[in-house]
C-alpha positions as CSV (number, residue, x, y, z in Angstrom):
1,X,19.8,-18.8,-53.8
2,X,21.1,-17.0,-56.9
3,X,22.9,-13.7,-57.0
4,X,20.3,-11.0,-57.9
5,X,20.5,-7.5,-59.4
6,X,20.0,-6.1,-55.8
7,X,23.1,-8.2,-54.8
8,X,25.0,-6.6,-57.7
9,X,24.1,-3.1,-56.4
10,X,25.4,-3.9,-52.9
11,X,28.6,-5.4,-54.3
12,X,29.1,-2.3,-56.4
13,X,29.1,-0.3,-53.1
14,X,31.7,-2.7,-51.7
15,X,33.9,-2.0,-54.7
16,X,33.6,1.7,-54.0
17,X,34.8,1.0,-50.4
18,X,37.7,-1.0,-51.8
19,X,38.7,1.9,-54.0
20,X,38.6,4.2,-51.0
21,X,40.8,1.8,-49.1
22,X,43.3,1.6,-51.9
23,X,43.3,5.4,-52.2
24,X,44.0,5.6,-48.5
25,X,47.1,3.3,-48.9
26,X,45.3,0.2,-47.7
27,X,44.4,-3.1,-49.2
28,X,41.4,-2.9,-51.5
29,X,38.6,-4.7,-49.6
30,X,35.2,-3.3,-48.7
31,X,32.1,-4.8,-47.0
32,X,28.6,-4.0,-46.0
33,X,26.0,-5.5,-43.7
34,X,22.4,-5.4,-44.9
35,X,19.3,-6.4,-42.9
36,X,16.4,-8.4,-44.1
37,X,14.6,-5.2,-45.2
38,X,17.5,-4.1,-47.4
39,X,18.8,-1.4,-45.0
40,X,22.5,-1.0,-44.8
41,X,23.4,-1.4,-41.1
42,X,27.2,-1.1,-41.3
43,X,29.9,-0.6,-43.8
44,X,33.7,-0.5,-43.7
45,X,36.9,-1.0,-45.7
46,X,40.2,-2.6,-44.9
47,X,42.2,-0.8,-42.3
48,X,45.3,-3.0,-42.0
49,X,47.7,-0.3,-43.1
50,X,47.8,1.0,-39.5
51,X,49.5,-2.2,-38.4
52,X,46.6,-4.3,-37.1
53,X,46.5,-7.2,-39.6
54,X,43.0,-8.2,-38.2
55,X,41.4,-4.9,-39.2
56,X,39.4,-6.5,-42.0
57,X,35.9,-5.1,-42.8
58,X,34.2,-8.5,-42.5
59,X,35.6,-8.9,-39.0
60,X,34.5,-5.4,-38.1
61,X,31.0,-6.3,-39.3
62,X,30.9,-9.4,-37.1
63,X,32.1,-7.4,-34.0
64,X,29.7,-4.6,-34.7
65,X,26.7,-7.0,-35.2
66,X,27.5,-8.8,-32.0
67,X,27.2,-5.5,-30.1
68,X,24.3,-4.0,-32.0
69,X,22.0,-6.6,-33.7
70,X,19.9,-9.0,-31.7
71,X,20.8,-12.7,-32.5
72,X,17.3,-13.3,-34.0
73,X,17.9,-10.6,-36.6
74,X,21.6,-11.5,-37.3
75,X,20.7,-14.7,-39.2
76,X,18.5,-12.7,-41.6
77,X,21.3,-10.4,-42.6
78,X,23.6,-10.5,-45.7
79,X,27.2,-9.5,-45.7
80,X,28.4,-8.3,-49.1
81,X,32.1,-8.1,-49.7
82,X,34.7,-7.6,-52.4
83,X,36.7,-10.7,-51.4
84,X,35.8,-14.0,-50.0
85,X,36.2,-14.1,-46.2
86,X,39.5,-15.2,-44.9
87,X,39.4,-18.0,-42.2
88,X,39.4,-15.4,-39.4
89,X,36.5,-13.5,-40.8
90,X,34.5,-16.6,-41.8
91,X,34.9,-17.9,-38.2
92,X,33.8,-14.5,-36.8
93,X,30.8,-14.5,-39.1
94,X,29.8,-18.0,-38.0
95,X,30.4,-17.4,-34.3
96,X,28.3,-14.2,-34.3
97,X,25.5,-16.0,-36.3
98,X,25.3,-13.7,-39.3
99,X,23.4,-14.9,-42.4
100,X,24.3,-15.1,-46.1
101,X,27.6,-13.9,-47.6
102,X,27.9,-12.7,-51.2
103,X,31.4,-12.0,-52.4
104,X,32.8,-10.5,-55.6
105,X,36.1,-12.5,-55.9
106,X,37.2,-15.7,-54.3
107,X,40.2,-16.4,-52.1
108,X,41.4,-18.8,-54.7
109,X,41.3,-16.1,-57.4
110,X,43.3,-13.7,-55.3
111,X,45.8,-16.3,-54.4
112,X,46.3,-17.3,-58.1
113,X,46.7,-13.6,-59.1
114,X,49.2,-13.0,-56.4
115,X,51.2,-16.0,-57.5
116,X,51.0,-14.9,-61.2
117,X,52.3,-11.4,-60.2
118,X,55.2,-12.8,-58.1
119,X,53.7,-11.3,-55.0
120,X,54.1,-12.9,-51.6
121,X,51.3,-15.2,-50.6
122,X,48.9,-14.4,-47.8
123,X,50.1,-15.5,-44.4
124,X,46.8,-17.4,-44.0
125,X,45.5,-20.3,-46.1
126,X,43.0,-19.5,-48.7
127,X,40.3,-21.7,-47.4
128,X,36.8,-21.5,-48.8
129,X,34.1,-20.1,-46.4
130,X,32.4,-23.5,-46.5
131,X,35.5,-25.2,-45.1
132,X,35.6,-22.8,-42.1
133,X,31.9,-22.2,-41.6
134,X,30.0,-25.0,-43.3
135,X,26.5,-23.8,-42.3
136,X,27.0,-20.3,-43.7
137,X,25.4,-19.8,-47.1
138,X,28.0,-18.1,-49.3
139,X,27.7,-17.1,-52.9
140,X,30.4,-16.0,-55.3
141,X,32.5,-15.2,-57.1
142,X,30.4,-12.8,-59.2
143,X,31.9,-12.5,-62.7
144,X,30.8,-8.9,-63.2
145,X,33.4,-7.7,-60.7
146,X,36.4,-9.9,-61.6
147,X,38.3,-7.5,-63.9
148,X,37.7,-4.5,-61.7
149,X,38.8,-6.2,-58.5
150,X,41.7,-7.9,-60.2
151,X,42.9,-4.4,-61.2
152,X,42.5,-3.1,-57.7
153,X,44.4,-6.0,-56.2
154,X,47.1,-5.7,-58.8
155,X,47.6,-2.1,-57.9
156,X,48.2,-3.1,-54.3
157,X,49.9,-6.5,-54.4
158,X,51.9,-6.6,-57.6
159,X,55.6,-6.0,-56.8
């Protein structure tokens, strides 16, 4: 499945959420969960600044979906997100049985940028979603968002 104009619109909302996170002093990540009919079910941004390093929006989506979306509907959802899921979030996504993932930037891109800026690496390996959750359909990165997301990441992670 190719990334569509509709996917681009949902990713643009994720970028808005990432900007909100950065403005609130947090890491710039944002994600939304969309059902098969195109309805946004849940959206969130990173909230790790409060001290909980697991407060990623993708993980919040998995937990919310487990409590609020029947399993038969979960597989037909799409998670849109600014950054490729980390291993924790990819595992949560797979365990809950969510559907497709579309991400704006990859873990490899972010790792490379952090290294380029002399920023400390992530404490978790930058594994592709397919390595952690091989049956999950994941698409990205989406080139239209590379420069904007790189700028948001740089504002947060560059020493």
